[in-house]
C-alpha positions in Angstrom: 0.0 0.0 0.0 1.2 3.5 -0.9 2.1 5.9 1.9 -0.8 8.2 3.0 -1.0 11.7 1.6 -0.1 14.6 3.8 -2.6 17.2 5.0 -1.5 20.7 6.0 -2.6 21.1 9.6 -3.4 24.5 11.0 -5.1 23.5 14.2 -5.3 25.4 17.5 -6.7 24.2 20.8 -6.0 20.5 20.4 -6.5 18.6 23.7 -4.5 16.0 25.6 -5.8 14.8 28.9 -3.4 13.9 31.8 -4.2 12.9 35.4 -4.2 16.0 37.7 -1.9 14.0 40.0 0.9 14.9 37.5 0.2 18.6 38.0 1.0 18.6 41.8 4.2 19.7 43.4 7.1 17.2 43.1 6.8 14.4 45.6 10.2 15.2 47.0 9.5 18.9 47.7 8.3 18.4 51.3 11.7 16.8 52.1 13.7 19.9 51.0 14.6 22.1 54.0 16.1 24.8 51.7 16.8 25.6 48.1 20.2 23.9 48.2 18.6 20.7 49.6 16.0 20.9 46.9 18.7 20.9 44.2 20.3 17.9 45.8 16.9 16.1 45.9 16.3 17.0 42.2 19.6 15.3 41.4 18.6 12.2 43.4 15.2 12.1 41.7 16.9 12.2 38.2 18.4 8.8 38.9 15.0 7.2 38.7 13.1 9.7 36.6 12.9 8.5 33.0 12.3 12.0 31.5 15.3 13.5 33.3 17.5 10.6 32.3 16.4 10.8 28.7 17.1 14.6 28.7 20.7 13.7 29.6 21.3 10.6 27.4 18.3 10.1 25.2 16.5 6.8 24.4 17.4 4.1 22.0 15.5 5.9 19.3 15.4 9.5 20.7 18.3 11.9 20.5 18.2 14.2 23.6 18.8 17.2 21.2 15.2 16.6 19.9 13.7 17.5 23.3 12.5 21.1 24.1 13.5 23.4 26.9 12.7 26.9 28.0 9.1 27.0 27.0 5.9 26.7 28.9 5.1 23.1 29.9 8.3 21.7 28.3 8.5 19.0 31.0 5.1 17.6 29.9 6.1 17.7 26.3 9.4 15.9 26.9 7.6 13.3 29.2 5.3 12.3 26.3 8.3 11.3 24.3 10.5 9.8 27.1 7.9 8.0 29.2 6.8 5.1 27.1 4.5 2.3 28.2 5.6 -1.3 27.7 4.6 -2.4 24.2 4.0 1.2 23.1 0.8 2.8 21.8 -0.9 3.0 18.5 1.8 4.9 16.6 4.9 4.5 18.8 6.8 1.6 20.3 8.6 1.6 23.7 11.8 3.1 22.3 10.3 6.5 21.6 7.0 8.2 22.6 4.7 10.5 20.7 2.3 13.4 21.6 -1.3 12.1 21.3 -4.1 14.6 21.3 -7.6 15.1 20.0 -9.3 17.9 18.1 -12.4 17.8 20.2 -12.8 17.6 24.0 -15.4 14.7 23.6 -12.8 12.7 21.7 -10.1 13.3 24.3 -12.5 12.1 27.0 -13.5 9.1 25.0 -9.9 8.1 24.4 -8.8 8.2 28.0 -12.0 6.7 29.4 -11.6 3.7 27.1 -8.1 3.0 28.4 -8.9 3.4 32.0 -12.0 1.3 31.6 -9.8 -1.5 30.3 -7.6 -1.2 33.3 -10.6 -1.4 35.7 -11.9 -4.4 33.7 -8.6 -6.2 34.1 -8.9 -5.9 37.9 -12.6 -6.7 37.9 -13.7 -3.6 39.8 -15.4 -0.6 38.2 -15.0 1.7 41.2 -12.8 4.7 40.5 -12.7 8.5 40.4 -10.0 10.3 38.3 -9.6 13.9 37.5 -8.0 14.9 34.2 -6.6 18.2 33.1 -6.6 19.4 29.5 -3.2 20.2 28.0 -4.1 22.5 25.1 -1.6 22.9 22.2 -1.5 24.2 18.7 -0.1 22.4 15.6 1.0 23.7 12.2 2.6 21.6 9.4 2.1 18.7 7.1 0.8 15.5 8.8 0.2 12.1 7.1 -3.6 11.7 6.8 -5.4 8.4 7.5 -8.9 9.8 7.2 -9.4 8.9 3.6 -11.4 5.9 2.5 -8.2 4.3 1.2 -7.0 3.8 4.7 -10.3 3.2 6.5 -9.5 -0.5 6.7 -5.9 -0.2 7.6 -5.0 -2.4 10.5 -3.5 0.5 12.4 -7.1 1.8 12.8 -8.5 -1.5 14.2 -10.4 -1.3 17.5 -8.3 -4.1 19.1 -5.0 -2.8 20.3 -3.4 -6.3 19.8 -4.0 -5.8 16.1 -3.8 -2.1 15.7 -0.6 -1.3 17.7 1.9 -3.5 15.8 0.5 -2.3 12.5 0.4 1.4 13.6 3.9 1.2 15.0 5.2 -0.3 11.8 3.5 2.4 9.7 4.8 5.2 11.9 8.4 3.8 11.7 8.1 3.7 7.9 6.8 7.2 7.7 9.5 8.6 10.0 12.3 6.8 8.1 11.1 7.2 4.5 9.2 10.5 4.7 10.6 12.4 7.7 7.0 12.5 8.9 5.8 15.1 11.4 3.1 12.7 12.5 -0.3 11.3 11.7 -3.8 12.7 11.8 -6.5 10.0 12.0 -10.1 9.2 12.9 -10.7 8.5 16.6 -11.3 4.8 17.3 -13.0 5.5 20.6 -15.2 8.4 19.7 -17.2 8.2 16.5 -16.7 11.2 14.3 -13.8 12.5 16.3 -10.2 13.2 15.1 -6.9 12.5 16.7 -3.4 13.6 16.0 -0.1 11.9 16.9 3.0 14.2 16.7 6.4 12.5 16.2 8.6 15.4 17.3 8.6 17.5 20.6 9.1 20.8 18.8 5.8 20.5 17.0 3.9 21.0 20.2 3.2 24.7 20.3 1.8 27.2 22.8 1.1 24.6 25.5 -1.3 25.7 28.3 -3.7 24.1 30.8 -7.4 24.0 30.2 -10.4 22.6 32.0 -10.6 19.7 34.5 -12.7 16.7 33.7 -13.8 14.1 36.3 -14.4 10.5 35.2 -16.2 8.4 37.8 -17.0 4.7 37.6 -19.7 3.5 40.0 -20.0 -0.2 39.5 -20.5 -0.2 35.7 -18.1 0.1 32.8 -19.4 3.4 31.5 -18.1 6.4 33.6 -20.0 9.5 34.5 -18.2 12.5 33.0 -18.4 16.0 34.5 -16.5 19.2 34.3 -15.1 20.5 37.6 -15.5 24.0 38.8 -18.8 24.6 37.2 
């Protein structure tokens, strides 16, 4: 199959949801008696912090010079590329991360609720409350487009991660190596009619800022109640 065509993205206000627990003060902060001690603790934390280690030495498939610094939210941007889950995700393996986001808030909620629901199903207990914060970013540039009918049946867009992830990771690797791809724009698998974007490079994430807080609450059933906080 031929490579997908590119689409010139000019998209403001994309949304990525992260647990609000990641927005809190560093866990070591209460241990620091003074600024000097905090610097010592930061050095200690870097021994086990994957993002900090990757900023120093990179990952097998990520040069540390690709990471970003000195801009708002750069630690969250870098973490998306340096903290990889075992086995990877739809368009990245565990040697290099990617920035996943949605063009609509409902799509972002649908994506994260699917994955957390799977985790709750695995432990056999649909009892959970998690708050998520929106990380809002802008994107500009050419992205490979999987929204055409030619790619609607591509295995990378399959609903089953066991089928989709190996195919998507292979496609992403091919696009990065053969076409120096910025990333992929594709139809959401978890929210009908929604659109997602996966960016392959940290510097593509522009104007990062925090948005609203969403609460997802499971009360004994697999479908969570979704509410916005502070309203």
